[in-house]
N, C-alpha and C positions, 0 to 999 in steps of 0.2 A: 720738569720745570726747574728753573734756576732757584738756588737758595737766596738770591738777592731779591729784596722786596721792592714794591713800587715806590715806597718812601725813599729807599736808597737811590733810586733813579732821579729823585727830585720832584716827585709827584706830590701835590698838596694834600693836607690832611683830609679836607672834605671829600676829595676824589678817592683817596685811599679808603676812607670809611665806606663810601658808596660801593666801591669794588669789593670790600670785605663782606658787605651785606649780601652780595651776589655770589660769594664763595670764591672770588678771585683774590688770592693772598700772595701769589708769586707770579711774576711775569713769565710768559712763554719766551723762547729764544728770540723771536722776531721783535717782541716788545722790548726785551732787554737791549737789543741792538739799536733800536730806533729812537726810543722815547727821549733819552738824554740829548741826542743831537737836535731833535725837534724843539725841545725846551730851550736849547741854546740859540734857537732862531735860524738854524742851518737849513738849506734846501737838502732834501734827501731823495735818492733814487733807490727803490727797494724792489728786488726780485723775490717774490714769495708766492707760493701756491695758495689757492683757496683752502680755507680750513686751518690756516697756520696761526690765526690770532691777529691778523693784520689790521682788522677794524679797530681794536683797542690800541694797536701800535700807533696809529695816527690820531685816534679819537681821544685817548687819555691826555696826551700833551696839548692837543688842540683846545680842550675844555679849560685847561689851566692857562693857556695863552690869551684866550678871549675873556674880556671883563664885562661884567653885567652892565656897566655904564657906557660901553662902546656903542657907537652908532651902528645901525643894523642894515643889512646883514654884515657881519664882520668876518665871516669865514664861509667859504663855498666848497662843497664836496661834490664832484661830478662822478656819476656812476652810469653804466651803460643800460641798465634795465630797471623797471619799476620794482621788481622783487628785491634787487640788491639795494636800491635806495631805501625801500621800506625796512629792510633788515638792518641797515646802518642806523636809521632813526631809532628803531627798537633797541638796538645795542647800546646806543649812547644816551638815550633819554634820561635814565636815572642818574648818570654821572653829571649830565648837564644841569639837572635840577639841584644837585648838591652845591652848585655854584651860582644858582639863581639865573641860569641861562635857559633859553628856549631853542628848540631845534624843530625844523619843519621839512617835509619832503615835497618835492615838486616833480610830478610825472603825469603823463597822459592817462586817459581812461577814467578820470573823475572830474567833478565840477571845477571849473577853472576859477570862478569868482571867490569861493571860500578858500581855495588853495592859495590864491594870490594874497589874500588878507593875512593868512597865517604866515606865509613866507616873508611878507613885508615886516612883520613884527618879530621874526626869528633872528637870534644872534648867529645861528649856523643854519645854512640852507643846504640840503642834500638834493641834488637835481639831476634829472636826465637832460641831456643837451637840448633836445627838440622842444620840450615843454618850457624849459627855462627861456629859450629865445622867444617863445610866444609871449611869456609874461613880460619880458624886457621890452618887446615891441609895443605892448599895451601900456607900458610905463607903470606897471604895478609896483615896481621898486627899481632901484639902480644897484650897480655893483661898485659904486664909487668908494665905498668904505671897506671893501673886502681887503684884508691884509694877509689872509692865509688861504691858499688854494690847495685842495687835495684832488688828485686824479686817481680814482680807484679802478683797478682792472683796465688800465689804459690800453692794453693790447687788444682787448675785446671791443673797446670803443672804436679802435681803428678798423677791426674786422667788420664791424657793423656799419661802417661808412660815416662815422661821426666826426672825422677829422675836420671838415669844413666848419660845422657849427662850433666845435671846440676851439678852433683857431679864432673864430669871430668873438667868442666869449672871452678868451684869454686876452685878446687885444683891448677889451674894455677894462681890464684890471690894471691897477697901479704896477709900475715896473719894479717897485721896491717890495713887492709882496714876498711872502715865503711860499715855496712850492714843494709839495710832497707828492712824489710820483710813484705809484704802486702798480706793478705789472708782473705777469707770469714770466715774461721775458724782457730783457733789456737789449736785445739784439734787433737788427733790421730796422723796420719802420718805427717800432716802439722806441728803440734806442735813439733814433734821430729826433723823434718828438721830445723825448726826455731832455736831450741836449738843448733843444730850442726853447723849452719852457723853464729850465732851471739855470742857476748861476752858482758856480763853485760848489756843486752838490757833493755830499757824502754818499757813497754807494754801499749798499748792504745787500748781500745775497743770502737768502735763508733757504736751507734745504733740510728736510726732516732728518734727524739722526737715523742711522740704519736700523736701530732697534725699534724705532717708532714707525717705520714704514711697513705697512701691511703687505701681505703676500697676495698678489692678484693673479689668478689663473686666467690666461687668455685662451679663448676658443674661437675658432673661425668655422662657420657653417656654410658650405657651398649649397645653394638652394635655388630652385627655379622660382620665377615670379609667382606662379600659381600656388606654390607650396609654402610661401612665406608665412601666411596667417596660421596655417596648421602647425608649422614648425614652431612658431612663437607660442601657440597654445601648449604644445608639448613642454616647452621650457617653463612657462608660467604655472602650469599645473603640477610642477615638481614640488612636493611637500617640504623639501629641505630649503627652499628659498625664503628670504625675508623681504624687506622693502626692495622694490625693483624699479629702476628708471629705464624707460624705453624711449629711445631717441628716434624721431622721424624728421623728414625733410620739410614738410609743409604743414600749415595750420589745418587745412581740410583733411589732410592725411591723418592727422592726430585724431580728429573727430571720428572719421570713418573707422579707424582701428579700434577706438574705444567701444563703438557700437558692436563691432564683431567680437571683441573680447567679452562684452557684457552677456553674450549668449552662454558663457560658461559659468555655472554656479560657484565655481571654485575661485574665480578671479574677480576682484573688486578694483576696477580701473577708473581713472579720471584723466581728462586731457587738460593741458595747460599751454596756452599759446597767446599770441598778441591780439587775437580777435576776442578773447575773453575780457570781460570787465575786470577792473582791479579787484572788486569784491569776490568775483568768481575765482580769480587766480589766487587770492589770499586764502579763500576757503579750501581750494584744492590742495594748496601747500600745507595748510593746517591739518586737513584730514589725513594727508600722507604722513606727516610727522607724528600724529596721534595714533596711527595704525588703523583708522577707519577705512582707508583704502590701502591696498598693498602694492598697487602698480600706478606709477605716474607716467603718462605718455606725453612727451614734451618736445617742442622744437628747441634748437640750440639757443636762440635769442631769449625765449621765455625761461629756460632753465639756467641761464647765466646768473650766478650769484646764489643759487640754491645751495645751502649748506645743511644737509639733513644727516643726522647720525644714523649709523647702522644700516646703510644701504648695502645689501649683500650682492646684488646683481645689477649690472648695467648692460643693457642690450642695445646694440646699434642695429635697429630694424632697418633703417636706411643708413648707408655708410656715410661717415663724415667726409667733408670735402678735402681735408688735409690732415697732416700729422698733428698740428696743434689742437685742432678740434677733437681728434681722437683722444689725445692726452687729457683735455679738459673734461670730456665725457666720462671716460673710464676712471679718471681721478676721483670721482665721487664715491667710489667704493674702495675698500682696503685702507681705510684711514685709521689713524691712532693705533696702529699695530694690529688691527683686525684683518682678517682675510676677506677676499671678495672674488667675484667672477665677472670677467668682461667677455661678452659674446657679440660677435659681429656676423651678420648675415651678408653673404657675398653672392651677387648674381654673376652669371658668366661674363658679362661685359665689364664687370667691375674687378675681376680677378687680378688683372695686371696692376691696376692702381693700388688695390689693397695690398698686393705683394710688396710694392715699393714702400708703403707706409710701414708694413710689418718689418721690413728689412731695416728701415731707418731707426726703428725703435728696438732693434735687437730681438725681434720676435720671429725671425725667419724659420726657426726650428718648429715652432708651434704652427706656423702657417703652412709649412711644407707637409706636416703630418695631417693637415685637414683634408688632403686629397685635392683633386682637380675640379675645375668648373663643371657645373651641371648644365646640360643643354637646355635652352629655353623651350625646347619641344619635349622635354623629358616627362612632363605631366600635363595632361589636358583637362583633367577633372579633379576637383578637390575631393579628398576622401570623405566618406560619410562618418559622422560622429555618432555611432550607436554602439550598443552592446549591453550585456546584462550586468557587467561589473567593470569597474575601472581597473585597467591593467597596470602592471608595474612598469618600470622604466626599461625600455628596450635598448638595443645596442646603438641606435641612432637617436637616442633621446626620446624614443617612442613609448607609447603605451598601447596595450591592445589585449585581445583575447577575451573570451567570455569568463565571467567569474573572477576577473582581476588577474588572470594569468599574465606572464611576461609577454611583452609585445615583440614583434619582429623588427627587422631592420628597417631603416628609412621611414620611420614614423608610421608604421602600420598599426591599424586598429582592427579588432575582431578577426585577427589572423590574416588580414589581407595586406600583403606588402605592396609598397609602391616605390617607384623611383622618383627622383626629383630633389633630394637633399643629401648633402654630405655634411658631417659635423666632426669637430674635433673635441675630445673630452677625455675622461678617464679611461675609456676603452675604445678600441677601433675595430671596425669591421669593414673589409673591402671585398670586392668580388660579389659572389652571389650565394653565400650561405643562407640557410633557411631559418625562419623564426620558429618559436614554439607555437603549438596549436595552429599551424597554418604554414604558409610559405612566404618567404621573404623575397626581396628584390634587391638588386644591386643599387649602389648610389649612397651608401652610408660609410662614414669613416670616423673612427674613434682611436685615440692614442693608446698604444700599449698592446694591442691585439689585432691580428689580421687573419682573415679567413679567405682562402682562395675559392675559386668556383667549386661547387660541390655541395654535398649534403651536410647540413648541420647535425651534430650528434643528437639533438632533441627531435621532437616530432616534426614531420613535414619534410618537404624537399625544397631546395633553393633553385631559383631560376635566375641566372646571371644576365649580364649585358643589358640591364635596365628593363627587362621584360616583367610583366606582372602576371601572377597567378592567383586565383581565388583560394583563400584558406577555408578550412572546414569550420562550420559554425555549430 
């Protein structure tokens, strides 16, 4: 952090004192860049990632610009998700109270009447576009007195299809307003939107200093559809992992996956998606932050805005649609100089698209070492989860063998190898070397080591070309 203080940037004493009480004595780089310009009344365009301190970058000066006697609401913050809106309110509540200001959140999933009353009395409203339009149509309050507009994570609002409601909302505001535009990117559609909403804006680009960027190990696991759950269990039952985010494509898929993970006594998982009530979502996030659950299974929309410390693993159970989504997902690990692991499951029909994303992000080497696609016919039955003891980690991220012996390749258990998944990681195994205490099968890949067809030096014999053989029990 900078040696420059918040007071040096022009922040008022009440707000400085409120920040000090929370342990914030020096501004982060993005706060140092932005606060003075906002206090000067300038429009700003800010490119900054989640977790950089951007909420206080716009929140601190906003609280100083709004006066307690102003007609309400005097400021509007638009956010793409309920979680992000709620987090912004939590972050700014104490500094708002330091200047006798009130702040309220507006989002779906909760009672509309009580929410409308709180918003109408608030100096600062933090809103999701859809629910805000509902309240405006009900004439719960107006935006006639809003002089400050903040668009947080504007790129994701575009991705989620919120441009039409945002356009309608912005048209209701005074043209002489101040606009603060925050986005992970200022290129493409986000850049055009920024130009349309701002006037003579100052642009700031915030990138973490190299020493602050954590090291993220990227792994790509080629897997058949039938083997996905078993492969995920292999990863989640790894004792070395900490908090883990698992991304899925659909709400129902999240619920189904949590039920399957619940069969393992070593995994405590909870789902978070748009069909959950706000209380359920907040409880899930709170349990994840407190460590009551170690695995959060979420959709992209629900997870947007989540900023949880010490996430060690991010797993793309379902692949992201594009490069930006991949970056947003995996960016939740490896923060503040910590290391993290990003794992992506790749079906055969997804291999080409994932290869393009990997190439665009400079991950071609990691992707090439992950091996080739696995045929959708590679496995027809899920392996049985049984045995007298939990095995160690096998060459394909597997466990297996009685009494906790090392497992074979391709996620074998109890010495029985199976084809159907390929992984990239610290070690690599290709071809058909055999596992310990049984026989392995082809279809596993790990970085740094390869074994051709033939017998592994440990017990058992290998059977290549994706064939399976029963191991000794």
